[in-house]
VEXDO-460254 format. One line per 2 residues: number of its first residue (from 1); their letters; for each residue x negated, y, z negated of C-alpha. Coordinates in steps of 0.1 Angstrom, whole numbers. Each point is the difference from the previous one (the first is absolute). Example, Ala and Ser with C-alpha at 12.3 -4.5 7.8 and 13.67 -1.06 7.14 Angstrom:
<recs>
1> AS> -123/-45/-78 | -14/34/7
</recs>
This chain:
<recs>
1> MH> 86/8/-131 | -3/6/-37
3> RA> 1/35/-11 | -34/16/-4
5> HG> -15/11/-32 | -31/22/-4
7> VH> -5/10/36 | -22/29/2
9> SG> 11/32/18 | -18/27/18
11> GA> -7/13/35 | -25/-10/25
13> TH> -34/17/2 | -26/1/28
15> AH> -29/-14/-18 | -24/-23/17
17> DG> -4/-23/-29 | 37/-8/-6
19> RR> 18/-35/0 | 8/-18/33
21> LR> 17/-32/10 | -26/-26/4
23> RP> 19/-16/28 | 24/18/23
25> WL> 36/-13/-6 | 4/-4/38
27> AA> -32/-18/6 | 7/-25/-28
29> VM> 34/-7/12 | -9/-6/35
31> AG> -29/-25/-11 | 23/-20/-21
33> VA> 24/-4/29 | -27/-8/25
35> VA> -14/-27/-23 | 35/-14/-5
37> GC> 7/1/36 | -30/-24/9
39> AP> 4/-21/-32 | 1/-38/10
41> AL> 29/-6/-26 | 25/22/-15
43> VA> 21/-12/-31 | 38/7/4
45> VK> 18/20/-26 | 20/-25/-17
47> DP> 18/23/-26 | 4/36/8
49> TQ> 13/6/-35 | -35/-12/-16
51> RV> -22/30/-6 | -37/1/10
53> EI> -23/15/-23 | -35/14/4
55> DG> -21/22/-21 | 19/34/0
57> VS> 33/-9/16 | 27/-26/3
59> VL> 23/-2/32 | 28/-21/14
61> PP> -8/-17/33 | 16/16/30
63> AG> 34/-12/5 | 5/-22/32
65> QT> -4/-36/12 | -32/6/19
67> WY> -24/14/-26 | -31/-17/-11
69> VG> -27/6/-27 | -33/10/17
71> PR> -33/9/-17 | 1/6/-37
73> GP> -26/12/-24 | 0/13/-37
75> RH> 11/35/13 | 16/-4/33
77> VV> 28/-24/16 | 10/-1/37
79> FM> 33/-12/13 | 4/-8/39
81> RR> 30/-3/21 | -3/-24/28
83> PP> -4/22/30 | 15/-8/36
85> DS> -34/-1/15 | -36/0/-13
87> PH> -9/38/7 | 30/9/-20
89> TV> -3/1/-38 | 25/8/-28
91> GA> -14/2/-35 | 7/13/-34
93> MA> -27/5/-27 | -5/10/-37
95> LV> -35/13/-7 | -16/15/-31
97> DT> -32/20/6 | -23/22/-19
99> IE> -7/37/3 | -38/9/-4
101> IG> -19/30/-2 | -14/11/36
103> GP> 5/26/25 | 8/22/20
105> VL> 35/-3/-11 | 27/24/-13
107> GP> -10/-4/-38 | 14/-21/-27
109> IR> 31/-20/9 | 23/6/-29
111> TA> 35/5/15 | 21/-9/31
113> QD> -9/33/16 | -37/-10/-4
115> LK> 5/-35/14 | 21/17/29
117> AV> -28/22/9 | -25/-30/0
119> TE> 23/-22/20 | 7/26/27
121> RR> -37/5/6 | -4/-38/3
123> LQ> 27/-1/25 | -17/24/24
125> SG> -7/-15/34 | -36/-14/4
127> GR> -19/-31/12 | 24/-27/13
129> FT> 31/17/-15 | 22/28/15
131> TI> 27/11/-23 | 32/6/20
133> DA> 22/9/-31 | -5/1/-37
135> QV> 22/12/-29 | -16/1/-34
137> RP> 21/12/-29 | -2/0/-38
139> DT> 23/-25/-16 | 5/-2/-36
141> TT> 33/-19/-2 | -19/-29/-16
143> GA> -11/21/-28 | -36/-2/11
145> EC> -20/25/21 | 4/-15/35
147> VR> 3/7/38 | 22/-15/27
149> VD> -17/-4/32 | 15/-6/35
151> AV> -26/-2/30 | -1/-11/34
153> QE> -34/-3/16 | -16/-14/31
155> ER> -30/-22/-1 | -26/-5/28
157> DN> -31/-21/5 | 9/-26/-28
159> PR> -27/-28/4 | 27/-26/-1
161> AP> 21/17/28 | -23/18/24
163> GV> 17/22/25 | 33/0/-20
165> VR> 17/30/-15 | 18/-12/-31
167> VL> 26/17/-20 | -1/1/-38
169> VT> 31/10/-20 | -7/2/-38
171> HS> 23/8/-28 | -15/3/-35
173> LD> 4/12/-36 | -33/7/-16
175> CL> 0/9/-38 | -25/11/-24
177> DP> 0/-28/-26 | 14/14/-32
179> RS> -11/-30/-21 | -36/-2/14
181> PG> -14/33/7 | -25/1/30
183> YV> 21/-25/20 | 24/5/30
185> VS> 29/-27/6 | 10/-1/37
187> VS> 29/-19/11 | 9/0/38
189> DS> 14/-17/30 | -14/4/34
191> ER> 5/-11/37 | -26/-2/26
193> YP> 8/-9/38 | -14/7/35
195> KG> 13/34/13 | 28/-4/23
197> QH> 11/-35/-13 | 29/-9/-19
199> AF> 0/9/-39 | 23/-14/-26
201> SA> 31/20/-8 | -9/30/-23
203> ET> 32/-6/-19 | -10/-37/-5
205> LR> -35/8/-12 | 12/28/-24
207> AE> 27/-22/-15 | -27/-24/-9
209> GE> -30/23/-7 | 17/27/-21
211> PF> 13/-24/-26 | -34/-15/-2
213> IR> -16/35/-6 | 27/9/-26
215> SA> -3/-34/-19 | -36/10/-12
217> TF> -7/4/-37 | -32/10/-17
219> TP> -19/-29/-20 | -33/5/-18
221> VR> -32/0/18 | -23/-27/-16
</recs>
């Protein structure tokens, strides 16, 4: 991503009227993959060197011959890899979302450390999801205030798969948008499959997912 300019600094506070992510990054990614998985038609990626641009971020499609473009809107785009069976989904997503005032949260989100604290809270087990493993660490290699997220969760009681325990593996780079304060840019890849069933090779997925994440560059939010 382009080097950040004008990113504010400062530590997290514990005020109840601080900023929060309007939608959890994980819920947004899962929703996009779920929609892509049941879409009646997916458009094949014809040119993996052709950048896809949305408000706030530009990305290259994931590499490989089995990737398709799924749902797309002004601030999100989903890519889908053809799964070996219907309960198995593999996707990648670029999402730009707002930060709004609301609470309770850990105060204003101004730095990677603030974003890390909020993300760790959102990854706590609850509802249908149990977090098996999660690593959230600040990442400023892009020049922006970002966090890298690697998470493994189990999902139960999904209305589309009653009685099935599904494993969700997600890798994400989430950044405070240096060009458009008040926005978070999230670029991620994820895989979801029934527990105990065959998953794609981790090496294969990372070889395709990591270049997708690293291809992201900031663009203006209109």
